[in-house]
C-alpha positions as a Markdown table, in Angstrom:
| # | Residue | x | y | z |
|---|---|---|---|---|
| 1 | Met | 104.1 | 138.0 | 65.3 |
| 2 | Arg | 103.0 | 135.4 | 62.7 |
| 3 | Gly | 99.8 | 133.5 | 62.8 |
| 4 | Arg | 99.3 | 130.0 | 63.1 |
| 5 | Ala | 100.0 | 128.1 | 59.5 |
| 6 | Ala | 97.2 | 127.1 | 57.5 |
| 7 | Ile | 96.4 | 123.0 | 57.4 |
| 8 | Arg | 98.2 | 121.8 | 54.2 |
| 9 | Ile | 96.0 | 120.0 | 51.8 |
| 10 | Glu | 96.3 | 117.2 | 49.6 |
| 11 | Leu | 94.0 | 115.9 | 47.2 |
| 12 | Ala | 93.2 | 112.2 | 45.6 |
| 13 | Gly | 92.4 | 111.8 | 42.3 |
| 14 | Ala | 88.7 | 111.1 | 43.2 |
| 15 | Glu | 88.6 | 114.1 | 45.4 |
| 16 | Arg | 89.4 | 116.4 | 43.0 |
| 17 | Ala | 87.1 | 115.4 | 40.1 |
| 18 | Glu | 84.3 | 115.2 | 42.7 |
| 19 | Leu | 85.0 | 119.4 | 43.8 |
| 20 | Glu | 85.8 | 120.4 | 40.2 |
| 21 | Ala | 82.5 | 119.0 | 39.2 |
| 22 | Arg | 81.0 | 120.9 | 42.4 |
| 23 | Ala | 82.4 | 123.9 | 41.3 |
| 24 | Arg | 81.3 | 124.0 | 37.9 |
| 25 | Arg | 77.9 | 122.4 | 38.0 |
| 26 | Arg | 75.2 | 124.7 | 37.2 |
| 27 | Lys | 72.3 | 123.2 | 39.2 |
| 28 | Ser | 74.3 | 123.2 | 42.4 |
| 29 | Leu | 73.8 | 125.3 | 45.5 |
| 30 | Arg | 75.8 | 128.0 | 45.3 |
| 31 | Ala | 76.8 | 127.3 | 49.4 |
| 32 | Asp | 78.3 | 123.6 | 48.2 |
| 33 | Ala | 80.3 | 125.4 | 44.9 |
| 34 | Leu | 81.5 | 127.8 | 47.1 |
| 35 | Arg | 83.6 | 125.3 | 49.6 |
| 36 | Ala | 84.8 | 123.2 | 46.7 |
| 37 | Glu | 86.7 | 126.6 | 45.3 |
| 38 | Ile | 87.9 | 126.8 | 48.5 |
| 39 | Val | 89.2 | 123.6 | 48.6 |
| 40 | Leu | 90.8 | 123.4 | 45.5 |
| 41 | Leu | 92.6 | 126.9 | 45.9 |
| 42 | Ala | 93.8 | 125.7 | 49.3 |
| 43 | Ala | 95.1 | 122.5 | 47.6 |
| 44 | Gly | 96.6 | 124.8 | 45.1 |
| 45 | Gly | 99.2 | 126.4 | 47.7 |
| 46 | Met | 97.4 | 129.3 | 48.3 |
| 47 | Thr | 96.7 | 130.7 | 51.7 |
| 48 | Asn | 93.6 | 131.8 | 52.8 |
| 49 | Leu | 94.0 | 135.5 | 52.8 |
| 50 | Gly | 94.9 | 135.0 | 49.2 |
| 51 | Ile | 91.6 | 132.5 | 48.9 |
| 52 | Ala | 89.5 | 135.6 | 50.9 |
| 53 | Lys | 90.4 | 138.2 | 48.7 |
| 54 | Arg | 89.8 | 135.8 | 45.4 |
| 55 | Leu | 86.6 | 134.7 | 46.6 |
| 56 | Gly | 85.6 | 137.9 | 48.0 |
| 57 | Ile | 84.9 | 136.3 | 51.4 |
| 58 | Thr | 86.3 | 136.2 | 55.0 |
| 59 | Arg | 89.4 | 134.7 | 56.1 |
| 60 | Val | 87.1 | 132.5 | 58.8 |
| 61 | Thr | 85.1 | 131.2 | 56.3 |
| 62 | Val | 88.3 | 130.0 | 54.6 |
| 63 | Thr | 89.8 | 128.6 | 57.5 |
| 64 | Thr | 86.8 | 126.7 | 58.4 |
| 65 | Trp | 86.5 | 124.6 | 55.4 |
| 66 | Arg | 89.7 | 124.0 | 55.2 |
| 67 | Asn | 89.7 | 122.7 | 58.4 |
| 68 | Arg | 86.5 | 120.7 | 57.9 |
| 69 | Phe | 88.0 | 119.1 | 55.1 |
| 70 | Ala | 90.8 | 118.2 | 57.0 |
| 71 | Ala | 89.3 | 116.5 | 59.3 |
| 72 | Lys | 86.5 | 114.8 | 57.3 |
| 73 | Arg | 87.4 | 114.6 | 54.0 |
| 74 | Leu | 84.2 | 115.4 | 51.3 |
| 75 | Gly | 82.0 | 114.7 | 54.2 |
| 76 | Gly | 83.1 | 117.8 | 56.3 |
| 77 | Leu | 81.5 | 119.8 | 53.1 |
| 78 | Leu | 78.0 | 119.0 | 54.1 |
| 79 | Asp | 75.7 | 121.1 | 56.5 |
| 80 | Glu | 75.9 | 119.8 | 60.0 |
| 81 | Pro | 72.8 | 119.5 | 61.9 |
| 82 | Arg | 71.3 | 122.6 | 62.9 |
| 83 | Pro | 70.1 | 123.7 | 66.6 |
| 84 | Gly | 66.6 | 124.0 | 66.6 |
| 85 | Ala | 63.4 | 122.1 | 66.3 |
| 86 | Pro | 64.3 | 118.7 | 65.6 |
| 87 | Arg | 63.1 | 116.9 | 62.2 |
| 88 | Lys | 59.4 | 115.6 | 61.7 |
| 89 | Ile | 60.2 | 114.7 | 58.1 |
| 90 | Gly | 63.0 | 111.5 | 57.6 |
| 91 | Asp | 64.8 | 110.8 | 54.7 |
| 92 | Asp | 62.5 | 107.8 | 53.8 |
| 93 | Lys | 59.6 | 110.1 | 53.4 |
| 94 | Ile | 61.7 | 112.4 | 51.2 |
| 95 | Thr | 62.9 | 109.6 | 49.0 |
| 96 | Glu | 59.3 | 109.1 | 48.5 |
| 97 | Val | 58.2 | 112.4 | 47.7 |
| 98 | Val | 61.3 | 112.5 | 45.0 |
| 99 | Thr | 60.4 | 108.9 | 43.6 |
| 100 | Thr | 56.9 | 109.7 | 43.2 |
| 101 | Thr | 57.6 | 112.4 | 41.5 |
| 102 | Leu | 60.0 | 111.5 | 38.9 |
| 103 | Glu | 58.3 | 108.3 | 38.1 |
| 104 | Thr | 54.6 | 108.6 | 38.4 |
| 105 | Met | 51.6 | 110.9 | 36.8 |
| 106 | Pro | 48.7 | 112.5 | 38.9 |
| 107 | Ala | 45.5 | 111.6 | 37.7 |
| 108 | Ala | 44.0 | 114.2 | 35.5 |
| 109 | Ala | 47.1 | 116.2 | 35.0 |
| 110 | Thr | 49.7 | 116.2 | 33.0 |
| 111 | His | 52.4 | 117.1 | 35.6 |
| 112 | Trp | 52.6 | 117.5 | 39.7 |
| 113 | Ser | 52.3 | 120.7 | 41.6 |
| 114 | Thr | 53.0 | 121.5 | 44.6 |
| 115 | Arg | 49.3 | 121.3 | 45.8 |
| 116 | Ser | 48.7 | 118.5 | 44.3 |
| 117 | Met | 52.2 | 116.4 | 45.7 |
| 118 | Ala | 51.4 | 117.6 | 48.9 |
| 119 | Lys | 47.8 | 116.3 | 49.0 |
| 120 | Ala | 49.0 | 113.0 | 47.6 |
| 121 | Ser | 51.9 | 112.6 | 50.6 |
| 122 | Gly | 50.5 | 114.4 | 53.7 |
| 123 | Leu | 52.7 | 117.1 | 53.6 |
| 124 | Ser | 52.6 | 121.0 | 53.6 |
| 125 | Val | 53.0 | 122.7 | 50.6 |
| 126 | Ser | 55.7 | 124.3 | 51.7 |
| 127 | Thr | 57.5 | 121.4 | 52.7 |
| 128 | Val | 57.0 | 119.7 | 48.6 |
| 129 | His | 58.4 | 123.1 | 47.4 |
| 130 | Arg | 61.8 | 122.8 | 49.6 |
| 131 | Ile | 62.4 | 119.3 | 48.4 |
| 132 | Trp | 62.0 | 119.9 | 45.1 |
| 133 | Arg | 64.3 | 123.2 | 45.5 |
| 134 | Ala | 66.6 | 120.9 | 47.2 |
| 135 | Phe | 66.8 | 118.4 | 44.4 |
| 136 | Ser | 66.7 | 120.6 | 41.3 |
| 137 | Leu | 63.2 | 119.4 | 40.7 |
| 138 | Gln | 61.0 | 121.2 | 38.0 |
| 139 | Pro | 57.8 | 119.3 | 37.0 |
| 140 | His | 56.2 | 121.9 | 35.4 |
| 141 | Arg | 59.4 | 122.7 | 32.9 |
| 142 | Ser | 59.7 | 120.3 | 29.8 |
| 143 | Glu | 62.8 | 120.1 | 27.1 |
| 144 | Thr | 62.8 | 119.0 | 23.7 |
| 145 | Phe | 65.7 | 116.8 | 22.4 |
| 146 | Lys | 66.0 | 114.7 | 18.9 |
| 147 | Leu | 68.4 | 112.0 | 18.0 |
| 148 | Ser | 69.6 | 111.4 | 15.1 |
| 149 | Ser | 69.1 | 108.0 | 12.7 |
| 150 | Asp | 71.3 | 108.8 | 10.2 |
| 151 | Pro | 74.4 | 106.3 | 10.5 |
| 152 | Leu | 76.9 | 108.4 | 9.1 |
| 153 | Phe | 76.0 | 111.4 | 11.6 |
| 154 | Val | 79.6 | 111.0 | 13.6 |
| 155 | Glu | 81.3 | 111.5 | 10.6 |
| 156 | Lys | 79.5 | 114.8 | 10.1 |
| 157 | Val | 79.9 | 116.1 | 13.0 |
| 158 | Arg | 83.6 | 115.4 | 12.6 |
| 159 | Asp | 83.4 | 117.1 | 9.1 |
| 160 | Ile | 81.4 | 120.4 | 10.4 |
| 161 | Val | 83.1 | 120.8 | 13.7 |
| 162 | Gly | 86.7 | 120.2 | 11.9 |
| 163 | Leu | 86.0 | 122.7 | 9.2 |
| 164 | Tyr | 84.5 | 125.7 | 11.7 |
| 165 | Leu | 87.8 | 124.8 | 14.3 |
| 166 | Asp | 90.0 | 124.2 | 12.0 |
| 167 | Pro | 89.5 | 125.6 | 8.0 |
| 168 | Pro | 91.6 | 125.4 | 5.0 |
| 169 | Asp | 94.7 | 127.7 | 4.2 |
| 170 | Arg | 93.0 | 130.4 | 2.2 |
| 171 | Ala | 89.6 | 129.5 | 2.5 |
| 172 | Leu | 86.5 | 131.1 | 4.2 |
| 173 | Val | 83.6 | 129.1 | 5.9 |
| 174 | Leu | 80.0 | 130.6 | 5.7 |
| 175 | Cys | 77.1 | 129.0 | 7.3 |
| 176 | Val | 74.2 | 130.2 | 5.2 |
| 177 | Asp | 70.5 | 130.1 | 6.7 |
| 178 | Glu | 67.2 | 131.7 | 5.7 |
| 179 | Lys | 64.2 | 132.5 | 7.9 |
| 180 | Ser | 60.7 | 132.6 | 6.0 |
| 181 | Gln | 57.3 | 134.0 | 6.9 |
| 182 | Ile | 58.4 | 137.3 | 8.9 |
| 183 | Gln | 55.9 | 139.7 | 9.1 |
| 184 | Ala | 56.6 | 142.8 | 7.9 |
| 185 | Leu | 54.5 | 145.2 | 10.3 |
| 186 | Asp | 54.1 | 149.2 | 10.1 |
| 187 | Arg | 52.5 | 151.1 | 12.7 |
| 188 | Thr | 49.5 | 153.1 | 11.5 |
| 189 | Gln | 50.5 | 156.3 | 12.6 |
| 190 | Pro | 54.3 | 158.2 | 12.9 |
| 191 | Leu | 56.8 | 157.8 | 15.9 |
| 192 | Leu | 56.9 | 160.2 | 18.5 |
| 193 | Pro | 60.8 | 160.7 | 19.0 |
| 194 | Met | 62.2 | 160.4 | 22.6 |
| 195 | Arg | 62.7 | 163.6 | 24.5 |
| 196 | Pro | 64.1 | 164.4 | 27.6 |
| 197 | Gly | 62.5 | 162.6 | 30.2 |
| 198 | Gln | 59.4 | 161.2 | 27.8 |
| 199 | Ala | 60.5 | 157.8 | 26.4 |
| 200 | Glu | 59.7 | 157.1 | 22.4 |
| 201 | Arg | 56.3 | 156.7 | 21.8 |
| 202 | Arg | 54.0 | 154.6 | 19.3 |
| 203 | Thr | 50.6 | 153.7 | 18.0 |
| 204 | His | 49.1 | 150.1 | 20.0 |
| 205 | Asp | 48.1 | 149.3 | 16.5 |
| 206 | Tyr | 49.9 | 147.9 | 13.3 |
| 207 | Lys | 49.6 | 147.5 | 9.6 |
| 208 | Arg | 50.5 | 143.9 | 8.0 |
| 209 | His | 52.2 | 144.7 | 4.8 |
| 210 | Gly | 52.7 | 140.6 | 4.0 |
| 211 | Thr | 55.8 | 138.4 | 4.9 |
| 212 | Thr | 59.1 | 138.7 | 4.0 |
| 213 | Ser | 62.2 | 136.2 | 3.8 |
| 214 | Leu | 66.0 | 137.1 | 5.6 |
| 215 | Phe | 68.5 | 135.2 | 3.9 |
| 216 | Ala | 72.0 | 135.2 | 6.1 |
| 217 | Ala | 75.4 | 134.3 | 5.9 |
| 218 | Leu | 77.4 | 134.0 | 8.7 |
| 219 | Asp | 81.7 | 134.5 | 8.2 |
| 220 | Val | 82.2 | 132.2 | 11.1 |
| 221 | Lys | 86.0 | 133.8 | 11.6 |
| 222 | Ala | 85.2 | 137.3 | 11.3 |
| 223 | Gly | 81.9 | 137.1 | 12.4 |
| 224 | Thr | 80.4 | 139.5 | 10.1 |
| 225 | Ile | 77.2 | 139.1 | 8.7 |
| 226 | Ile | 75.8 | 139.3 | 4.7 |
| 227 | Gly | 72.1 | 139.3 | 5.2 |
| 228 | Gln | 69.1 | 140.4 | 2.6 |
| 229 | Cys | 65.4 | 140.1 | 2.7 |
| 230 | Met | 63.1 | 139.1 | -0.4 |
| 231 | Ser | 59.3 | 138.5 | -0.6 |
| 232 | Arg | 59.3 | 134.6 | -1.4 |
| 233 | His | 61.4 | 132.0 | -0.6 |
| 234 | Arg | 62.4 | 129.9 | -3.7 |
| 235 | Ala | 65.3 | 128.7 | -5.0 |
| 236 | Ala | 65.6 | 131.8 | -7.6 |
| 237 | Glu | 65.9 | 134.2 | -4.4 |
| 238 | Phe | 67.9 | 132.0 | -2.9 |
| 239 | Arg | 70.2 | 132.0 | -6.0 |
| 240 | Arg | 70.2 | 136.0 | -6.3 |
| 241 | Phe | 71.3 | 135.8 | -2.6 |
| 242 | Leu | 74.5 | 133.5 | -3.3 |
| 243 | Asp | 75.3 | 136.0 | -6.1 |
| 244 | Ala | 74.9 | 138.8 | -3.6 |
| 245 | Val | 77.6 | 137.0 | -0.9 |
| 246 | Glu | 79.6 | 135.9 | -4.2 |
| 247 | Arg | 80.1 | 140.0 | -5.0 |
| 248 | Asn | 81.0 | 140.5 | -1.6 |
| 249 | Leu | 83.5 | 138.0 | -1.1 |
| 250 | Pro | 87.5 | 138.0 | -2.6 |
| 251 | Arg | 87.7 | 136.1 | -5.6 |
| 252 | Asp | 90.7 | 134.0 | -4.9 |
| 253 | Leu | 89.5 | 132.6 | -1.7 |
| 254 | Asp | 88.0 | 128.9 | -1.7 |
| 255 | Ile | 84.5 | 129.2 | -0.4 |
| 256 | His | 83.1 | 126.8 | 2.2 |
| 257 | Val | 79.2 | 126.7 | 2.5 |
| 258 | Ile | 77.6 | 124.9 | 5.2 |
| 259 | Met | 74.0 | 124.8 | 5.2 |
| 260 | Asp | 71.0 | 122.2 | 6.0 |
| 261 | Asn | 69.0 | 120.2 | 3.3 |
| 262 | Ala | 66.1 | 122.7 | 3.0 |
| 263 | Ser | 64.3 | 121.9 | -0.8 |
| 264 | Ser | 65.2 | 125.2 | -1.9 |
| 265 | His | 69.0 | 124.0 | -1.6 |
| 266 | Lys | 68.8 | 121.1 | -3.4 |
| 267 | Thr | 67.4 | 121.9 | -6.8 |
| 268 | Lys | 69.1 | 121.9 | -10.2 |
| 269 | Leu | 69.4 | 125.9 | -10.5 |
| 270 | Ile | 71.2 | 125.6 | -7.2 |
| 271 | Arg | 73.4 | 122.5 | -7.8 |
| 272 | Asp | 74.1 | 123.8 | -11.1 |
| 273 | Trp | 75.6 | 127.4 | -9.9 |
| 274 | Phe | 77.6 | 125.5 | -7.7 |
| 275 | Ala | 78.7 | 123.2 | -10.5 |
| 276 | Lys | 80.0 | 126.3 | -11.7 |
| 277 | Arg | 82.1 | 127.4 | -9.4 |
| 278 | Pro | 85.0 | 125.0 | -8.5 |
| 279 | Asn | 86.1 | 127.4 | -5.5 |
| 280 | Trp | 82.8 | 127.0 | -3.9 |
| 281 | Gln | 81.6 | 123.9 | -1.9 |
| 282 | Ser | 78.7 | 123.0 | 0.0 |
| 283 | Pro | 78.5 | 120.1 | 2.0 |
| 284 | Leu | 74.7 | 119.4 | 2.3 |
| 285 | His | 73.9 | 117.7 | 5.9 |
| 286 | Pro | 70.8 | 116.9 | 7.4 |
| 287 | Asn | 68.8 | 119.7 | 9.7 |
| 288 | Leu | 69.4 | 116.8 | 12.4 |
| 289 | Leu | 72.7 | 118.0 | 12.9 |
| 290 | Val | 72.7 | 121.2 | 14.7 |
| 291 | Leu | 76.2 | 121.4 | 15.1 |
| 292 | Asp | 75.6 | 123.2 | 11.4 |
| 293 | Gln | 73.6 | 125.8 | 12.7 |
| 294 | Pro | 75.0 | 128.6 | 14.1 |
| 295 | Gly | 72.8 | 130.7 | 11.9 |
| 296 | Arg | 69.9 | 130.1 | 14.1 |
| 297 | Ala | 71.4 | 132.6 | 16.2 |
| 298 | Leu | 73.0 | 135.1 | 13.8 |
| 299 | Leu | 69.4 | 135.0 | 12.4 |
| 300 | Arg | 67.8 | 136.4 | 15.8 |
| 301 | Val | 70.6 | 139.2 | 15.6 |
| 302 | Val | 69.5 | 140.3 | 12.0 |
| 303 | Asp | 66.3 | 140.5 | 13.1 |
| 304 | Arg | 66.7 | 142.8 | 16.1 |
| 305 | Thr | 68.7 | 144.8 | 13.4 |
| 306 | Ala | 65.8 | 144.7 | 11.3 |
| 307 | Asp | 63.2 | 145.2 | 14.1 |
| 308 | Gln | 65.2 | 148.6 | 14.6 |
| 309 | Thr | 65.5 | 149.8 | 11.6 |
| 310 | Arg | 61.6 | 148.9 | 11.2 |
| 311 | Arg | 61.1 | 151.8 | 13.6 |
| 312 | Ser | 63.3 | 154.4 | 12.1 |
| 313 | Pro | 62.1 | 157.6 | 11.8 |
| 314 | Val | 62.2 | 157.8 | 7.9 |
| 315 | Asp | 59.8 | 154.5 | 7.3 |
| 316 | Gln | 57.5 | 155.3 | 9.6 |
| 317 | Arg | 55.2 | 157.6 | 7.3 |
| 318 | Ala | 51.7 | 156.1 | 7.6 |
| 319 | Gly | 50.8 | 154.6 | 4.5 |
| 320 | Ser | 54.7 | 154.3 | 3.4 |
| 321 | Gly | 54.8 | 150.8 | 3.4 |
| 322 | His | 55.4 | 148.6 | 0.2 |
| 323 | Pro | 52.9 | 145.5 | 0.2 |
| 324 | Arg | 56.1 | 143.7 | 0.3 |
| 325 | Leu | 57.7 | 145.9 | 3.0 |
| 326 | Cys | 61.7 | 144.8 | 3.5 |
| 327 | Arg | 63.6 | 146.9 | 6.2 |
| 328 | Cys | 66.6 | 145.1 | 6.5 |
| 329 | Pro | 69.5 | 146.5 | 5.1 |
| 330 | Gln | 72.3 | 144.4 | 3.2 |
| 331 | Arg | 75.0 | 143.4 | 5.4 |
| 332 | Arg | 78.3 | 143.3 | 3.6 |
| 333 | Ser | 81.0 | 141.2 | 4.9 |
| 334 | Gln | 84.8 | 142.5 | 4.9 |
| 335 | Ala | 87.2 | 140.7 | 2.2 |
| 336 | Leu | 89.6 | 139.5 | 5.0 |
| 337 | Pro | 92.8 | 138.3 | 4.0 |
| 338 | Leu | 93.7 | 134.9 | 5.7 |
| 339 | Asp | 97.4 | 134.4 | 6.4 |
| 340 | Gln | 99.1 | 130.9 | 6.6 |
| 341 | Asp | 98.3 | 131.2 | 10.9 |
| 342 | Cys | 94.7 | 130.2 | 10.7 |
| 343 | Arg | 93.7 | 128.7 | 13.7 |
| 344 | Arg | 95.1 | 125.4 | 14.6 |
| 345 | His | 92.8 | 123.5 | 16.7 |
| 346 | Pro | 92.4 | 119.8 | 16.6 |
| 347 | Arg | 89.4 | 118.2 | 15.7 |
| 348 | Ile | 87.4 | 116.9 | 18.4 |
| 349 | Asp | 84.9 | 114.0 | 19.2 |
| 350 | Arg | 83.5 | 114.9 | 22.4 |
| 351 | Ser | 81.8 | 111.9 | 24.0 |
| 352 | Val | 78.5 | 112.5 | 26.1 |
| 353 | Leu | 79.4 | 112.7 | 29.8 |
| 354 | Pro | 77.3 | 110.7 | 32.1 |
| 355 | Pro | 74.6 | 112.3 | 34.3 |
| 356 | His | 76.1 | 113.0 | 37.9 |
| 357 | Pro | 73.4 | 111.0 | 40.2 |
| 358 | Arg | 72.2 | 112.7 | 43.2 |
| 359 | Arg | 71.8 | 110.7 | 46.4 |
| 360 | Pro | 68.9 | 111.7 | 48.4 |
| 361 | Asn | 70.3 | 111.2 | 51.9 |
| 362 | Pro | 73.0 | 114.2 | 51.6 |
| 363 | Met | 70.4 | 116.5 | 50.2 |
| 364 | Cys | 68.0 | 115.8 | 52.8 |
| 365 | Ile | 70.1 | 117.1 | 55.7 |
| 366 | Gly | 69.2 | 120.9 | 55.6 |
| 367 | Ile | 64.6 | 119.9 | 55.1 |
| 368 | Ser | 62.7 | 119.9 | 58.0 |
| 369 | Glu | 59.3 | 120.8 | 58.5 |
| 370 | Ser | 60.0 | 123.6 | 60.8 |
| 371 | Gly | 62.1 | 125.4 | 58.1 |
| 372 | His | 65.4 | 124.7 | 60.2 |
């Protein structure tokens, strides 16, 4: 015998946009994202059993939130008041704590803590912690940003992103960057290799062998790296690295080099090197253009490779290090025949999306001094 048919869900444009935002928002509660996914799948025509299998939940859970959304729309996805002791903290008090956290600073401190906020608001430390967690407030954390003052910033972003996403035919795009002042360290005694039941062992102290500079070029399409370590970080070393990159690339391709405007990249020596090679093109852009720096990530990858090589038994003999020790092996890029079917993606100009405001009232429902 067939069961009762599931309620049909139809979404308006604003409702679908709100549910999709909840489902992909990183800092939203997992329960809110799950409920949004249930409604979106139900609006797509899936059955309750199919949704339950896809999300790894029970069919009763799917039926509950489908029915509540059909009856109360978006308001039905909020938590209902739970049984237990009544709330002792109202929405006004919660709003006061949130506003104080966002708009004021404590005396003789750089940021609010749960204890200082509890003392200032007259609440308990656990209550302040629950309020901050509900609104994703973390006063102890800070992130950095930088706004470009370059009037041609948008044009440069389009040039770089367009070059990455839609390179010219018969062309190779390289992202070049370097990391200087890398410490060349060596252990004072040889490593003791790993044995069954025992991890590899090494001494806690080390010897310093000066510093080295890592130059690296990333083939954006293939994901391969050409890396080389040198004792100094000057235009002369950078030219030697460019010579090494040129030896590892096919001669019949146009080479587009994307790099920042470091002083070693703008000398007459480097400009003459590019002038003698008409198939090499190098747009210099300010460091504020972060989109032209995937090399920052590749340097960390090569650093890990260099660290693994630095720990190899061959180089762990005590006293075997050179004053300018460099154990980063050269990564040679494979010559890639580029056909006419390169990736065809439109050059995108992404606008900055406005932040999603979070109203205090819906978030205040699950906060109470009693813990319910």
